[in-house]
C-alpha positions as CSV (number, residue, x, y, z in Angstrom):
1,M,3.9,-29.3,21.3
2,P,3.6,-25.5,21.6
3,I,5.1,-23.4,18.8
4,G,8.2,-21.5,19.8
5,R,8.1,-17.8,20.0
6,F,10.5,-17.4,17.0
7,S,8.6,-19.8,14.9
8,Q,5.3,-18.1,15.8
9,M,6.7,-14.7,14.7
10,I,7.9,-16.1,11.4
11,L,4.4,-17.6,10.8
12,I,2.7,-14.3,11.6
13,S,5.2,-12.3,9.5
14,V,4.8,-14.6,6.5
15,G,1.0,-14.5,7.0
16,L,1.0,-10.7,7.0
17,L,3.0,-10.6,3.8
18,V,0.7,-13.1,2.1
19,A,-2.3,-11.2,3.4
20,A,-0.9,-7.9,2.0
21,L,-0.4,-9.5,-1.4
22,L,-3.8,-11.0,-1.4
23,G,-5.3,-7.9,0.0
24,A,-4.2,-5.9,-3.1
25,R,-6.2,-8.4,-5.2
26,A,-9.0,-8.7,-2.7
27,H,-9.6,-5.0,-2.9
28,A,-10.1,-5.6,-6.7
29,E,-13.1,-7.5,-5.5
30,D,-12.4,-11.1,-6.5
31,R,-14.5,-13.4,-4.3
32,F,-12.0,-16.2,-4.0
33,D,-9.2,-13.8,-3.1
34,V,-11.4,-12.2,-0.4
35,I,-12.1,-15.6,1.1
36,A,-8.4,-16.5,0.9
37,Q,-7.5,-13.3,2.7
38,L,-10.0,-14.1,5.4
39,K,-8.7,-17.6,5.8
40,H,-5.1,-16.4,6.1
41,W,-6.3,-14.0,8.9
42,Q,-8.1,-17.0,10.5
43,A,-4.9,-19.1,10.3
44,R,-2.7,-16.4,11.8
45,T,-5.2,-15.9,14.7
46,S,-5.4,-19.6,15.5
47,F,-1.6,-19.8,15.9
48,R,-1.3,-16.7,18.2
49,Q,-0.3,-17.3,21.8
50,D,-0.5,-13.7,22.9
51,L,-4.3,-13.6,22.9
52,P,-6.5,-14.7,25.9
53,E,-8.5,-17.8,25.0
54,R,-11.9,-16.0,25.1
55,E,-10.6,-13.2,22.8
56,K,-9.1,-15.7,20.4
57,D,-12.3,-17.7,20.2
58,Q,-14.3,-14.5,19.6
59,R,-12.0,-13.4,16.8
60,L,-12.1,-16.8,15.2
61,Q,-15.9,-16.7,15.4
62,L,-16.0,-13.3,13.9
63,I,-13.7,-14.4,10.9
64,S,-15.8,-17.5,10.4
65,R,-19.0,-15.3,10.2
66,L,-17.3,-13.0,7.7
67,I,-16.2,-16.0,5.5
68,F,-19.8,-17.4,5.7
69,Q,-21.2,-14.1,4.5
70,V,-18.7,-13.7,1.6
71,E,-19.1,-17.3,0.4
72,R,-22.9,-17.1,0.3
73,K,-23.7,-13.4,-0.5
74,Y,-20.8,-11.6,-2.1
75,Q,-21.4,-11.1,-5.8
76,E,-18.1,-9.3,-6.7
77,N,-19.7,-5.9,-6.8
78,S,-18.4,-3.2,-4.4
79,L,-16.5,-4.9,-1.6
80,R,-16.8,-1.7,0.5
81,D,-20.6,-1.6,0.2
82,F,-20.8,-5.4,0.8
83,F,-19.1,-5.2,4.2
84,S,-21.2,-2.1,5.1
85,V,-24.4,-4.1,4.6
86,T,-22.9,-7.3,6.1
87,L,-21.9,-5.6,9.4
88,K,-25.4,-4.3,9.8
89,E,-26.9,-7.7,9.1
90,M,-24.5,-9.3,11.6
91,I,-25.5,-6.8,14.3
92,K,-29.2,-7.4,13.6
93,T,-28.6,-11.2,14.0
94,D,-26.8,-10.7,17.3
95,Q,-29.6,-8.4,18.6
96,M,-32.3,-11.0,17.8
97,T,-30.5,-14.0,19.3
98,A,-31.2,-15.0,22.9
99,N,-27.6,-16.4,23.2
100,Q,-25.8,-14.0,25.6
101,S,-22.4,-15.1,24.4
102,F,-23.0,-12.8,21.4
103,L,-23.3,-9.7,23.7
104,S,-19.7,-8.6,23.6
105,Q,-19.4,-9.3,19.8
106,E,-22.5,-7.1,19.2
107,L,-20.9,-4.2,21.0
108,F,-17.7,-4.8,19.0
109,L,-19.7,-4.9,15.7
110,L,-21.4,-1.6,16.6
111,S,-18.1,0.2,17.1
112,L,-16.6,-1.5,14.0
113,K,-19.6,-0.5,11.8
114,E,-19.4,3.2,13.0
115,S,-15.6,3.3,12.3
116,Y,-16.0,1.6,9.0
117,E,-18.6,4.0,7.8
118,T,-16.9,7.2,9.0
119,L,-13.1,6.4,8.7
120,L,-12.6,4.0,5.8
121,E,-10.7,5.9,3.0
122,N,-11.9,5.6,-0.6
123,K,-8.9,3.6,-1.8
124,E,-8.3,1.6,1.5
125,D,-8.8,-2.1,1.5
126,P,-12.0,-2.9,3.6
127,L,-10.6,-6.1,4.9
128,V,-7.3,-4.6,6.1
129,F,-9.4,-1.9,7.8
130,I,-11.6,-4.5,9.6
131,E,-8.5,-6.5,10.7
132,S,-6.7,-3.3,11.9
133,F,-9.8,-2.3,14.0
134,T,-10.0,-5.8,15.5
135,E,-6.3,-5.7,16.4
136,F,-6.6,-2.3,18.0
137,S,-9.9,-2.9,19.8
138,S,-10.2,-6.6,20.7
139,V,-13.6,-8.2,20.3
140,T,-14.3,-8.9,24.0
141,N,-13.5,-5.4,25.2
142,P,-14.3,-3.2,22.3
143,V,-13.2,0.5,22.1
144,S,-15.2,3.3,20.6
145,A,-14.9,4.6,17.1
146,D,-13.5,7.8,18.5
147,E,-10.7,6.0,20.2
148,F,-9.8,4.3,17.0
149,A,-10.0,7.5,15.0
150,E,-7.3,9.0,17.2
151,T,-4.8,6.5,15.9
152,R,-5.5,7.4,12.2
153,S,-4.3,10.7,10.8
154,Y,-4.1,10.4,7.1
155,F,-4.0,7.9,4.3
156,D,-1.1,8.0,1.8
157,G,-2.8,5.8,-0.8
158,K,-1.4,2.6,0.7
159,N,-1.1,2.9,4.5
160,V,-2.9,4.8,7.2
161,L,-0.3,6.9,9.1
162,A,-0.7,8.3,12.6
163,A,0.5,11.7,13.5
164,K,2.6,12.2,16.6
165,T,1.7,15.1,18.8
166,M,4.8,17.2,19.7
167,S,5.4,19.9,22.3
168,L,6.7,23.4,21.4
169,E,10.1,22.4,22.8
170,E,10.3,19.4,20.5
171,V,9.4,21.5,17.5
172,S,12.0,24.1,18.5
173,E,14.7,21.4,18.8
174,I,13.8,20.0,15.3
175,L,14.0,23.5,13.7
176,E,17.3,24.1,15.4
177,E,18.8,20.9,14.1
178,K,17.5,21.6,10.6
179,E,19.1,25.1,10.8
180,K,22.4,23.6,11.8
181,A,22.3,21.3,8.8
182,L,21.9,24.2,6.4
183,P,25.0,25.5,4.5
184,E,26.5,28.7,6.0
185,I,25.1,31.0,3.3
186,E,21.6,29.7,3.8
187,R,21.8,29.7,7.6
188,K,22.3,33.4,7.7
189,W,18.8,33.9,6.5
190,F,17.5,32.2,9.7
191,D,19.9,33.9,12.1
192,L,17.6,36.5,13.5
193,K,20.1,37.5,16.2
194,T,22.6,38.9,13.6
195,P,22.3,42.8,13.5
196,L,20.9,43.9,10.2
197,P,23.7,46.4,9.4
198,Q,26.2,43.6,9.3
199,E,24.2,41.8,6.7
200,F,22.6,44.7,4.8
201,T,23.7,48.2,3.9
202,P,20.9,50.3,2.4
203,I,21.7,51.8,-1.0
204,E,21.5,55.5,-1.1
205,Q,18.5,56.6,-3.1
206,P,19.3,58.8,-6.3
207,R,18.8,62.5,-5.7
208,T,15.9,64.1,-7.6
209,F,16.4,66.9,-10.1
210,S,15.1,69.5,-7.6
211,Q,17.2,68.2,-4.7
212,H,20.3,68.5,-6.9
213,F,19.8,72.2,-7.4
214,Q,18.6,72.9,-3.8
215,N,21.7,71.1,-2.3
216,P,24.3,71.0,-5.0
217,V,27.2,68.7,-4.5
218,I,30.5,70.6,-4.5
């Protein structure tokens, strides 16, 4: 019996929470935690009903390949370096095989590898990055590394945040709202339309000794 939409969303939400908790430890490069994080990603993907069958199959195949690599080759050294090498080896394998079903996955891996090597932040979890790229790109119709880069603006130490481009009018409206929120005494500093004499009266400079005798005050 198909899983209801509400139940599916609960499963995905719980899975993402568990993955985030495991991800923090996986980034600490414990092999069993890395495998657990991959298997949670695999389970969440298998329950999804919003993915076309071919895309779901390709994602599950990708995750299975990553699990295989971690189980047999990961020595709990640098997880970042491990996946950098692993992606290259997976691409090489796909290029050597005669099975054309690997073609779209090869193109995906090429874009993923380029993004991974150029965009991954120093403190960012490599597996979270790989899953994020997969979600944005899809395996069957991969996007370029440049397209993915446009969604990433800066890393705050925990999450990658995207900047929102704003027009000049939007910026002006935001500044106007900020100005209105200021106390009256502070707002005067921003009111460029107020004539200067109403806000500032120059202090008369002291007369010099010579000026005093040239124009004595009577």
